[in-house]
N, C-alpha and C positions, 0 to 999 in steps of 0.2 A: 353474717355472710352477705356478700354482695349480690348473690344470685347468678354470677357468671361462672361458667364451667371452664376449668383449666384445660381440660381435654378438648373442648370445643374451640378454644383459642388456638391450641396447637394445631388442630385440624385445619382451621382457616388459614393459619400462617403457612402450613405445609402445602395447602392447596394453591396459595398464591405463589409460593416458591416453585412448585411443580409446573404451574402455568407459564411462569417466566422461563424456566428451563426448557419446556416444550417448544416455546416460541423460538428460542435460540437453536434448538435441534432442528426444527423445521427449516429455518433459514440455511443452516449448514448442509442439510440433506439436499435442498434444492441446488446449492452450489456444487456439491459432489456429483449429483446426477448430470448436471449440465456439463461439468468439466469432463466427466467420463464419456458423455455422448459426443463431445467435440473432439477430444484428443485421445480417446481410448482408455481402457481400464488399467493400464500398467502405470503404477505410481512412479516408478523410476524414470519412465519416458514421458511423463505428462506433468510438467511443473505446476500447472494450475490445479490439477487433481491432488498432487502431493501437498500443496499449501492448504487446500480445503480439508484434507484428511488430518493434517497436523493441527489445524484449528479445532477439528472435532475431538481430537485426543486431548487438547488443552481443556476443553469443556467436559471431559470425562464421558463422552459418548461411547456406549458399548460397541465393541468391535463388530458384533453382528449387524448393528444398525448401519455403520458406514460401509461395510462390505456389501450388504444388501443394496444400498444406494448405488454403489459402483455397478453392480450387476444390472440394476434397472437402467442405468445410463447406457450401458453397452448393449442392452437388449436381451441379456441372458434371462432376465425376469421381467414379467409384465409389470408395468407401473405407469405413473404419471410422466408425461413428456413435457419437461419445462423448456421454454424457448426464451431467448433474449430478444429484446426489441427496443427501439428508441422512438420517441415521439417528440414533436416540436409544437410550440404554440406561443401564446401570449397571455401574460397574467394581467392583474389590475394596472391600469395606466399604460398598457402596451409593453410592459416589461417582457423581454424574451425569456422563454422557458425551454430547457432541453431536458428531457426525462429519459432515464435508462430504467428498463423494467425486466423482470424475470417472472414469467407466468406460465401456467399450464393451459391457459385459454386466452389467446390474443384478443378475441372479440370482446370478452368480458373486461379485459384490462383496458382496452381503448375506450369502451363505454364508460367505465368508472373514471378514467382520466378526463374524458370530455365533460362528464358531469361535474367533477371537482373544479375544473377550470371555469365552466359556465357559471357555477354557483358563486364563484368569487370574482366575477366580472372579467374573466378571460375567455379565450377560445382556442380551439385546436387549429394548427396550421398545416400546410403542406410540407412534405419531406424537403428539407434543404432551406426552409424559409428563415431559420435562425441558427442552424448548426454552424455556419461559417463564423458566427460571433464567439464560439466557445473553443477553448483550448486548455488542456490540462497544464498546470504549472507546478513545478517543484522548486524547493529552496535547499541549496547545499551550504552548510556552514564549514568554512575552511580556515584552519589556523594560518596566520600571516606573519608569525614572528621571524621567519627565516626566508621570506621572499619579498619581492617588491610589488607594488600595486600594478605597474606596467606589465610585469611578467605574468602575474595572476590574471589580469585582464586578457592578455594575449592567449593564454592557455584556455581560459574559460570560453572565450568567443570561438576559438578553434574547435572546442568540444561541443558547440551548439548552444551555449548560453545566450539568453536575450539581454542580460544586464548583469553588472557586478556592483554590489552595494557595500558600502563601508559600515560595519556594525558599530563603530565608535559613536555615531550620532544617533538620531531617532530612526533606527533602522526598521522599527515596526511600521512607522508611517511611510517610510521609503518602500517597504515591501508591498504595502497596500496600494500605494500609488502606482507601483510597477505592474500590479495585477488588476488595475481598474477598480480598486477598492474591495475586491473580493477576498484576497488573501491567497496563500499557496495551498495547493491540494495535499502536497507531501513535503515534509521537511526532513532532510538527512542531517543528523547532528552528531559528529564525532568529537565535538569540542567540549560540550557541557559547560559547567561554571555559570557565570552570570548570564551569558547569552541564552542558555537553556530556559531560564526563568521567563524570558520574553518570547520564546518560540511559540507557545500556544496562542498568543495574541496575533501572530503572523499567519495563522492557519485560517483557511476558508471553513465554512460550516461543514461538519463531518469530515474534516481533514485528518491527516495522520502524521504523527511525529515519530520518526524512527530514531531511537537512541542507540548509536553505534559505539560510542566511547566517551572518554572525558579527557581529551588532550589539554583542556584548559586547566587541569590540575585538581578539580574538585568533582566528586561524584554527584551527578544531577539528582535532584529530588523535586517532586511536584505534588501539591496538595490535590486530593481527589475532587474537591469541589470545583476546581478550575476545569477539570475534565468534564464533569457533569454539566456545568453551566454553559460550556461552549460546544457540547456534543462532539467531542473529538476523541481520537484514539491515540494512545501512547504505547508504542511497541518496542520492546528490547530486541536488538539484533545481535545475537551471539552465536558464532559458528559452533562453539563447544557445546552449547545447549542443544542445537540441532543434531549434532553428531551422536549425543547420548540417546536420542529418540530414533534417529534413522541413520545408521552408519554408512549406508550406501549413497547418502545425499551428495557428497563431493563429486563422485563420478557422474551421477545423474545431472547435477548442475552444470558440470563441464560440458557434457554432451548437448544440453539445451542451449548453453551460451554459444558453443561452436556452431550449432545450426543457425542461430540468430546472426552470427557474424557472416556465415556463408551466404545467408539470404540478404545481407546488407541491412538488416534491421538494427544491428549494433555495430558501431565503428570505433573500437577502442584505439586510443592514441598510444602508440608504442614509441617511447622516447629513445631507447637505445637497447641493443642486444649485447650480452657479455658471454664469453666462454665460461664454462662451469668453474674453471680454476680462478676466474676473476670475481667470484661471488662476494668476496670481502670488499672489493671496490664498489660493486653494485650496492651493497648494504651501506657503505659510507656515503654514496651519492644520495641514497634515500634519507639517511640521518641528517645530512647537511642541507637537504632540500634543493639539491642541484638537479634532481630528476624531473623530467617533464613527461607526464603520462605514465604508462606502464613500462617497467624494466623487465627484460626477458633474459633468462639464463638458458643458453643453448647447450644441450646435452648431446654429445657425440658429433660426428661430422655432418649429420643431416640437419 
């Protein structure tokens, strides 16, 4: 006998797994409380809350837990009040640092951040001292087999893109060069294939790769060690999967997007409108890549 207890080993392993699960639950509960406090407790009318609840369901959080978190956020139950805040400063060598935080105690949070910066040769700065240097960047992968580079460039710039890169060359280096060496925060990939394998190297630390499809012909795959080594997220985006969890999602998403359009936060490019009886022509324009932006089918005289 080795002297080791099988049951003690199981207890330690279960304890470690429970601690890890509890850490994930705590993070999700903070996000649910904050989302409910800012946008209300109606999941259908609050996209941020809906996303947080879906993430909780994926992690198998009990329904009572996330429902209680929503009530704490809306004030129906007493609980911790989490607040979002941003801090700016300088790291070693004068490197600019922009920090986003979520805490129930801003005084404690700012003290801990100041301590961490000072400990490593940095210091806190005033609001606005470095924020102007930071900007979120996303990368969209677009199939180009049925369009020209000039047309793609024109449409992309019109939609607000900063640059258009050709993936045939060293597009990883080109992406990093275009983002000041940092990489993209989010990559939207409907292409898959060989390009997907290079996408993780284009991401910034803690970036997110959204797998939307595989127009390139092959289903994407990615080794888990590449995710672990780079501290990135890889997320599948499939409407069918969402609908099986939350059937009311399409209507709620439409309302949220309509509100963003009305407020000028989103400006979709509408290439052309068709009467309903010309739906076949619209589909043909999509298939042949003659469409620019969104195509609209008009139903009725209005």
